[in-house]
N, C-alpha and C positions, 0 to 999 in steps of 0.2 A: 636677410631674414631666414633663408633656408639653413645657413650654417648655424644660426642661433638656435633654431629648433633642434638641429642635430646635436648640438652641444648640450641642450637641455635634456634630450632623451638619453644620451650617453651618461650624463651626470646622474639622472634618476636611476638608470640601470646599475651604476656603480654603487650608489647609496643603498639600493635594494639588496645587492649582493653582500655588502658589508653588514647590513642589518641582519640578513639571514645567517651569516657566519657568527655574529655575536649572539643571536638567539639560540643557535644550536649549542653553543657553549653554555648558555645560561639555563636552557631547558633540558629536561630529561628525555632521552630517546628510548622508544619502546618498539620492539619488533613482534609481529604476530604472523605465524606461530613461532614459538621459541625453538622448536625442533620440527623437522619435516620427515615424513615417511611417505614415499611414493611406491605404490604397488601396481604394476601393470604398465605396459608400453604406452598407453594413452592417458595415464594419470598426469595431473598437473597440480601445482600449489601456488596460489596467489599470495604474495607477501604483502604486509602492510608495515610501513615505517612511519611511526607517529612521533612528533615532537610535542610534548605536553608541558604546560605550566599551569599556574593557578587560574589564569583567565584566558589562556589561548590554547588552540589545538591546530596543528599544521600537519598536513599529509606530505611527507617527503619521499614517498615511494618512488616517484618517477625522477626525482632529483638525485637519488643515490647512485653509486657505482657498485655493481655486483661482480665479485671476483671469485669464481669457484676455485677451490684448491686443486681439484682434478677435473678439468673440463671434459675429460673423456666419460665421466659419469653423469654430469648434469650440464645443462645450459640454462641461462637466465635471460629473459627478454628485458628491454629497458623499462617496461611497465612493472617489473618485479614478479614475473611468472616463471616458476621453475619447471623445466621440462626434462624428463629422464632420458639418458642416452645408453647407459650400461649399468648392470647391477654392481653394487658396491656401496661403500660408505665414504663420505667426504665431508667437507665443511665449506660453507659459503661466507665469504667476507663481504660485509655491507659497509661501504665507506661513504661518509658524508662529511665533507670538509676534512678536518683533521681527526675525526672520530671514526672508530670502526666497531662494528658488532659482528659476532660470529654465530652462525646457525648450523648445527649438525644436520646432515642430510643422509638418509638411507634409502637406497633404491633396490627393490626386489621384484620378483615376478615377471621379469622380462624374458628370461630364457624359456620358462614353462608357464606362460600366463594363464590365468583362469579364463574360461570361455566368456565371450562377450554376452551380456544379458540383453535380450531383446527389450524386455520391459523396463529395466533400470538404466540402460545405456543408449539403446537405439531410439526408443520413443522420445526421450528428452531432446535428442537432436532434431527429430522431425518437428517437435513442438517449437523449439527455439528458432528453427529455420522458417516457421510459418506454414509448413506443408499441410498440417492438419487444422489450420485456422478456418474460420467461416468464409473467408474470401478466397480460399483455395480448395484443396481436396476435402476439407472438413465440412463443407456445406452439405445440405440434405441430399442433393442429387450428385455430389461429387464433382469432379472436373475431368472432362475428356475420358470418361469411362473408368476413372480411378478415384475411389472413395475411401477416406479414412475417417475414423471416429473423431469427433471434435475434441481437440487437445489430448488425444490419446487415451480416452477413458476406457475404451474397450480394446485391450491388447490382443485378444484372440482374433477379433474381427480384422484388426489392422494387419496382423501376421498373415491371415488368409489372403487379404487384399494384395499384399506385397509379394508373397511367395507362391500362392496357389492360383489366384485368378489370372485370366488371360493366358492360360496354359503354362503358367510359370515363366513367361517371357521377361519379366522384370528382373529376374535373378539369374546369374550365370555362375554356378558353383565351380565349373571347370576354369573359367576365366573371370574372376570377380571384378577386375578393372573394366571389363566390357559389359557389365550388367547395366541394363537400361536405367535402373534406379540411380546408379552413380553417374552415368553419362548425361542424364537429364539434369540431375542436381548440379553438376559442374558446368553445364551449358554446352557440352559437346554434341548433344542432340537438341533440336528445337524444343523449347520448353516455355510455355506461356508465362510461368512464374519467374523466368530469368534464372540466372545463376544463384544458387543457394549455398553451395559448398565449394571451397577452394580445393583444387586437386593437391594432394599431399598434406593437407591440413590434418589436425587432430581428428576432426569429425570424419574426414574422408578415410583415414587409416582405420578408424574404429568400425565403420560400416564395411569396409573392404575385408577386415579380419573376420567380422561376423559372417559374411558370405563365404569366405574361404573355409571357415569352420563348419560349413554345411547349412548356414542360414537356419539354425534351429531355434525353436521357441523354447523358453525355459522349461527344462524337464521337471525340476523341482521348483518349489515356491521360491522365487528370488528373495534375496535379503531386502526386506521392506524398509522403507525410509520412515523413521519415526517422527522426524521434524527437521526443519532447516533453521539455521541461525545466521545472522549477518553481523559483521563488524565494520564500522561502529554502529551500534544501535541508535544512538543519537549523538549529534555533534553540532557545536556552534562554529560557524565558518565566517571568514572575512569575505567581503565582496570580491567578486572576480577570482576567487580561489577554487581549487578542485579537490576532490576526495575520491580515492579508489575504495570501492566496497569489496569485502571478502565474504563469500557465501559458502557455508559448510553444510553438508547433509549429515545428519546423525542417524545411523542405521540401527536396526532393532537389536543387533548384537553388540552395540556400544561403540563400534568403530566410527570414525569420522572421515569424510571424503570431501575434498574441495570441489565445488561445482560452480565456481564463479563464471566460467565460460559457458556453461550450459543453462544457467538460470536466466529468467526473463525479468526485465526491469521496466517500471513505469513510474513517472512522476505525476503527482496530482496537481502540481503548480509549476509547469515548465517555464513560466516567466521568472520564477525565483530560482529554481534549480532544475537543470536538465540532466538526463542520464543516458549514456549510450549503451550499446548491446554488450559491452564488456564490463559494465558496472562502474564506469568512471563518471562521477558527478561533477558538473560544472555550475557554480553559483554565479548568478548575474549581479548587477549592481542595485537590484531592487530588493529592499529588505523584506523579510517575512519568514514564513515557515513552510516547508514542503515535506511531504511524505513520499519516500521512494518505496514502492511496492515491489517485492521480490517473490516470484512464483516459480515453483519447480515441482512437477509431478503431483499436483493437487495440494501442495503445501505452500503456505504463505508466511512471509515475514516482512517487517517494515523497518526502514531506517529513517529517522526523523532528522531533517536538515534545517537548522536555524541560522538565518543570516540577519542578525539584529541591526537596527539602524543605530546611528550615533546616540548613545544613551542620554536621556534628559533626566537629571536628578529630580526625584519627586518623593514626597512623604506619604507613606502608606497610611491609609485611614484604618480605623479599628474594624476588624472583621466581625460581621454580624451573622455569617453563616460559612459553611465549608466551601460554598461556591465562591464567596468573596475571596477567601484565602487562595483558591486556585487561580482566580482571575488576576489577583495581584502578582502571584508568582509568574504567570505567563507574561504580563506586561513588563515586569522586570527583565525576564528572559529575552524579550524582543526589543527592549530598550524604548518602549513606548510610554510616554507620560499620559496618564488618564486625563480626561476632560475635567474641568472644574465642576464642583457640585452645582447642580441646578438650583434655581431659586424656588420658593414655595409655589408661585403661580404656575411655573412650567411643570413642576412635579404634579400638581393637582390636575392639570390638563392631561398629562400623559397617563396618570393612574386611572382616571375616569375612562379614557378611550381604551386603554388596554384591558380594563377589568369589566366594565359594563357597556362599552361601546358608545357612550354618549358624552357630551361635554357637561361640566358642572353648571348649575344655575348661578345666577348672579349672587343670590343669597348664600349659597354654599361656598362660593369663592371668598366673599367678604368675611364669612364666619371663620373660614380656615386661615386666612391671612391675619386676622386679629387674634387668633388663638396663640397664647404665649407658651404653651406647654412644649418642652423640649422633645417629647416623644409623639408629637401630634401626627407625624407622618405614618408611623406604625399603627397608631390608633385608627386613623382614617382608612387605612388599608383593611383592617379588620372589619370596620363598618361596611365597606363596599362589598366584601366577601359574603356578608350576611344579607345583602339586599336581594330582592326578587329579580331585579334586572340582571344580576350576575348569572343566575341559573338560566334565565331566558337567553342571554347573549351567548353563553358557551354551549348551550344545547343546540342553538342554531349553527354554531361553528362546527360542532361534532357531527351534526346532521350533514353538513357539506362534506366533511372529511370522509364520512362513511358512505357518501353518495346515496343518501336517502332521496331518491328521485320519484316524484309522484307519478310520472309517466310509466315507471316500471312497477313500483310497489302499490300504486293506486293512492288516492288521497287519504283513504282510511288508514292504510299502512304507514303513510308518512306521518300522520298525526299520532298514531300509536307509538311509533319508535321515538319521535321527538319528545313525547311526554315521558317515555322511559328514560331518555337521556337527561331530561331536565330533573327528574327525580334523583338520578345518580349524582348529579352535580350538587343538587340541593342538600342531599343527605351526606355529602362528603365521602362517597364510596372510594375506598383505596384503589389505586390504579390497577394493581394485579387482579383484584376481584372484578373490576370493571371490564378488563380485557377478557378474563376468563368467561364472564357471562356472555360476551359477544361471540367468541369462537366456539362455545359449547351450546349455543342457543338452540332451542327446539320449540315447536308449537306453531300456531297460526300466525301469519304475518299481520293479521288485523288485530291481534291481541297486543296489549301493552308490553312490549319486549323488543329485543334486538334481532328477532328472527328474520326481519326484512333484509338484513345484511346479506343473507345467503340468497335472497331472491335477486338482488342486484348483481352479485358475483355468482353466475350460474354454472361455471365450470371450475374444476380444481386448479387449472393453470392461472386463471384470473384471480381466484381466491388466494392462492399462494403468494402471488405478486403483491396483492393489496395488504395482506396480513404482515408480510415481511417489511414492507415499506412503512405502513402506518405505525406498527407497534415495535418494530425492531430497528427501523432506520436503514434497512438494507434493500437495495434495488436488485431484484432478480433479473430484471431486463438486461442488466449489464452482462450477465452470463449468457442470456439467450441471444442477444443481439451483438455480443462481443464489443460493446462500447467501452470507453475508458473506464477502468475500475473505480475511479474517484469522481463521480459526477456530483455537481453541486446540488444541494438540497433544494427542492422546490418549495413553494408556499405550503403545499400539503404536508410535506415533511416537517416544516417548521411548526405549523399549528398542531400537528399530531403530537409533537414532543412538548410544545408549549402547554398542552393540556395536562401534562404530568406535573408541571410546576404550578399551574394556575387553576385549571378547570376541574381536574379530578385528583383526588387524593391530596388536596391541599392541607396545609397545617396552619393553624392560627399564627399570624405574624411571619409567615414564610416570605412575604413580599418585603419585610423590613430589612 
């Protein structure tokens, strides 16, 4: 039995290799970037080798062989990262099976490198290593007498903490390698956070050179980062496959710099796609879609990873709105066949509960089921939106969303604001005007209006959290508590945005 399993595994591996060889011949190979410019001794460039066809996308970056024409100028890791060794110009051969691609490479700035920027180069290292996170030196009281600004937002304060505080004991300009900053980061001195940087690594050499240059703060305004971009921005992947991300910083002067090793990565659905600290995405055998969040020095980009299930052919129904069109496209992209259309009885029950919060009467059910009109569903929706119960039901929901608590705003204030909410829904007030009226409210909380909202949210911090979550769908608590950047929506989030489509700013026939 064991030999049989071994035979099966070997046969599967051979078949897979043959399929890969055939696919490389059949599909077009693309390399990103097509030419490489490395400036400075600590610069790097992550390559991407992609095999594309009409319906498939495969990352071959780690399967290729990299052969520098002159290995005295550059070296290349197995993951496709180019590292400079000496100034000059050369080319890199990228070989996959019997095909080869060539990328020109230019290396400069090694003999007389530009000074290391504390803000643009040192702070990103501290952020990626977690030194200035909330669980380490970035928390309010710091850690063991050493405090950094959270995620490096205050470069001046961080510079003072590293260079000037503690009588400057953390930095040794005369012997950079013996600096407490480096010795603790590499684990040579006891460090509660453990080893954060490998000795001799890119990060180590950059910090060491910064100290050797005098540990200066940027004299002039450093080249600011305008944005960051990621490749691929979106990709459909096969189960159990992998994808290397490539992140580039776009500077204000138009130049571009690879920051794949310095950027931070998070997945909002790790059961579908996980990502490591180097930007390598690994897809599981669970179909679905994941968003990989990339952060660098206050800038954010997203790569969307789709792992469709085995597609089930289905016929698209006619679109009745732009939302229908988007939903059909997403279902096709994920390979998910929609449920069969519901019958009239189920539709009526759901529409009553969703719109006015009650079940239909026996008479209403019988009348609806006997109605032969082909557009009776849309007509019945319009009728429900005009009923008094609709305004009552959604006024109650919005009162819960806005936390109209009688223990805080008193019974008179609760009644006044609920009446105001009911009037907005009854009069079909557009959503933007509805929100503007709330956040700019003035007057007595006992008057019919939304002023009680500010009595519930009594300080700016609480108010900012509520407004961003209710009306923008953004949780500021993620930034405050350093939670995962993609938290699932709560019921409050859902109903807050459900009001956009149903309760406030509705259009006649929008439910159809």
